N, C-alpha and C positions, 0 to 999 in steps of 0.2 A: 120319706123312703129311704132306708138303709141300702147302700151299695155293696156289693160283695166281688171280687175278683178271683176267679179259681183257675189256676193252672191245672193242666191235665183233665180238662173238662170234656174230652172226647173218651175219656175211659170209663171204666165201670163206676166208679166211686163219683167221678167228676158230673156224670148224668145223673144219678140219683141226688146228689147233694144240689144239683143245679134245680131239681124239680122240687126239691124241699124248701130251699130258699124262695122260688118263685112264689110257692103256694105261701109263704109267710111274708109276702109283700115286697121282697127284695128286688133292686135292679140289679142283675146279674151280668157280668162281664164275664167272658170265658177267652183263655189263652190258646190260640191253636198255631201249630208249627207248621210253615212252609204253605205255598200258595197250591190251589186244587187239591187241597186236604180231603181225602172221599169221607171223611167221617164228620165233616161240617152238615152234612145234609142230616145224619142221625141226630145231631145236637139241634139243630133247628127244629126238627120233628118233635124231639122228646121235651126239649125246654123252648117253647115258643116265647119269642121276644128277648133272647139273650142276645147281647151285644159281643160279638166275636172279635177279637183283637189279634193280630199277628203278632208272634213273638216266639221266643225260644230260650230255653234254660241255658244254653251255651253262650246265650248272647246278653250281656248286660246292657247295653243301649237299649235293646228291644224292649227289657223288662222294665226300665226308668220310663221310658214312653207308655208302656201299657198302664203304669201306675198313673202317670200325669193325666192320662186320657180318662181312665176310669174312677179316679178320685174315691178310692174305695175305704169304707169304714171297717171291713173284714178280706182278709185275705187267707185264702186255704191253698197250700202249696200242695197240690196231689199229683202233679207232673213227676215221672219219673221212668228209667227202663226197669220196669217192673216185674219182668219174668226172672226168677232167680237162676234158672237154667242157663239164659242166654248170658248172664253176668260172667261166667268162666270163658266163654268163647269171645265177650267185646266187653273186656274188662275196664279199659282206659274209658271207653264210652259210658259204661255203668259209672264210673267214679266222676266224669264230667257232669253228667246229667243228674244221677241219683244225689250225688254227694255235693259237688261244687255248685250245682244249680240251687241249691238251698242257699248257699253264701250269697250269690248273685240275686236272689230275690230280696233276701232281707237287706244287701248294699243298696238295691234299688229302692226299698223303703227309705232307707236311712238318708241315701241322697235327695231323694224327692222331696223329704220332710225337711230337709236343711238341717240333719243331723238331731231331729227331733222326732222320734219314732213313737210318741204316746197317742198320737191321733188315729193309729191304725192297729188294729187286733189281729195276730197272725197265727195260722195254724200250721204245724208241719206234720204231715204222714209219716211218722215212725212206724217200725215194723217189729213184730216178733222175732223175725229173723236176725235181731240184732243180739238175740239171747245166745242163739246157736247151740254151744256146747252146753248145756244149762248148767248152773250152779246150784239151782234148788227147784222144787217143783212144789205146786204151781209158781208161775212167774209172777212178780209183781213189779212195781214201780221202782224198788230199791235193789231188785235183782241185779248182780253185775253181768256185764255183758261179755260175750264170747263168740263172735259172729264168725260164722264158717262158711260163707261165699263173698265173694266181691260185693254182691248186692249187699248183704248184711254189713259189710264194713262201709260201704257207702251211706248207708242209712245211719249208722252210729255216727259217723262225721256230722251228718247233717242234724242230728239229734243234740250233739253236744254244741254245734253251732249255735242252735235255737236256745239251748240254756245260756250260752254265752253272750248273746245279744240281749237276751233278758236281764244278766245281770250287770252287763257293761254299760246299755244304753236305755235301760228302763223299759225295754220294748214289751207289750202285752203279747208276750209268745207262749203258744202252747204247744206240746207234742203230744199225738195221740199213739200209742204203742199199740197198734191194731194187730190183733191175730187174724189170722185166715179168714176172709169174708167172701161170698160167692155170691152168684146170682145168676139168672139166665142171660145177663149181660158180658159175663166173664169171657174172656178170650180163649179161644179153642185150644191154645197151647197149654195153658193151665191143666193139673191133672184132674181138677173136680168136671170141668166142662168137657175134657177128652174123654172122659168115662161116660158122662150123662150123654153126649152127643153119639158117642159109639153105641151105648146100649140102645139110642132110639133106633139108630142105623141099623143094627143087627136084628132088632125086633121086627122091623120093615123089610127085612130081607135084602138090604143095600150092603150090609157089610157082614163077613164071616166070623172075623175075631179082633180082637183088641192086645195091643202090645204094652206092657207098662215097665217099671223098674221096681222100686223097692215096695212090697205091698205091707210091709209092717210098719213103715213109718205113721206116727200118730199126730194128728192136728187137733187144733181147736178152732172148729169151722161154724161160722155163724152167716147170716144175712147182711149183704152190704148196705140194702136199704135202712137196716137198723142201726147199722154203724155210722153212717153219716149223720144221724141225729145226735150222736154223741160228739161229734166234732163240733158241731154248732153249738150244743150245750158247752162245751169248753168254753167259747168265747163270748159266753153270756154272765161269766161267773164275774166276781167283784175283784178277784187276783189270778192271775195266771200261774199255770201248773200243767204237770204232765199227768197223763191218765193212761192205764193199761184199760183196753178195750176187747172182751173177750165174752164167751159163753161161761167158761170154767168147766167145760166137759170136754173131753177128748176121745176121737174115734180114729180107726185105723183104715189105712186104703181098703182093707179086706172088707171092713164093715160098709164103706161107702159103695163097694162093689154089690155087696147085700143089698143095700137100701135100693140102689139104682136098678140092678136086675129085677128086683123084687117089685118094682113099681110097673113092670112090663110083664109079669108072671112067671119069670124065670128063677128057678129057685136054687138049681145048680148050675153054675157060671164056671165050673172049673176047665170044662173043655173050650172055653170060648176066649179066656185070656190067657196070654203067654208074657213071659218076662224075658227083657233083653238087657244085658249088661250095660248097653248103650245110653239106658235112662236112669242109670246110677248116679248119683253125684259123687265127685270126685272127694267131697268132705260131707257126710250123709248128717242130717239133723234127724234125730230119731223120734224125739217125743217135743211137743211144745203144748203148752196148756196155761192160760191165764188165770191170775185172779182178779175179778173185776169189781173188787169191795169197794175200792175208793171211789169208781165211777158210780157205782150203785147208790155210795151214802152221800158223796158230794154232788155230782151231777142229777142224781135221780134216775138216772137212766139203767134200763134192763132191755136185754134182747127179748123180742115177741115171737120171731121164727125159730123154732127147733131144727136140730139136724135133719130128722125124717122128713118134715115138711119141706125145709130147703131142697134137699135131693129131688124129692118128688116133683116140687115146681120147677126144677131145671130140667129133669127129664121130660115132662109135659111139655115144657116150652121147646126142647129139641125135638120131640114127635110132631 
């Protein structure tokens, strides 16, 4: 039975990945931070049989202990301060967790393996936010990075560390440059879930309006349940590499609003949505769209859930 350790198992991606690996016959270990973590019950319900280990991406000794206990064949580092907007308010914490956390996980694997990293396959959750002020469209594995947030900078640091340990220690280390991926499990602070939850509440008479920032931002949105399969496929290859995971299609916030309000039968939402400068980013990323050709050709991966279906799924869940 293969063994996998997932950091960030309490998050959206961690839950979907835990389900996927369990269905494939893995023994799944999940890293959880702190005692009495309120999300533990959700993990145990969604991924029955998961073995939860206490640990923190800011504490190397706890990570070494988790590796020694779980003895994993595969490690998926999904843990991070993942909300881009928060990264300006807590830049240092974002750097320590999202950036230095990658270093600590890789060091834990190196130390636990006695400087031999060949026995464990490692996946790093990189991000389209690393592209930031894009140099080319669509973005692919060779597109230069120009991150526009502390989160994007921290993810870029973690990405290059993954490459460095692959080249320096022979680690089977892969990075998935994932574009925006959503689901009903997405936190309500993210704009997609903020919208679908508000639409559900407005349609039920529980809320009057919705306040957002930039409605012209365009993103490449996919379904998180599809994207975790790409993560797993990366670690099944003969050689480690980095892959863009995306749909290749971009939509604006306005289009997202059209889809979400349309799901509840509201065609004109102009009087229900307000804009507030507080929700604009200090340095905006206007358009992100990925080229998933390499993932399709090498991994045999293609997204199954389209944009309209994804938003309908999220609105229905919130209703």
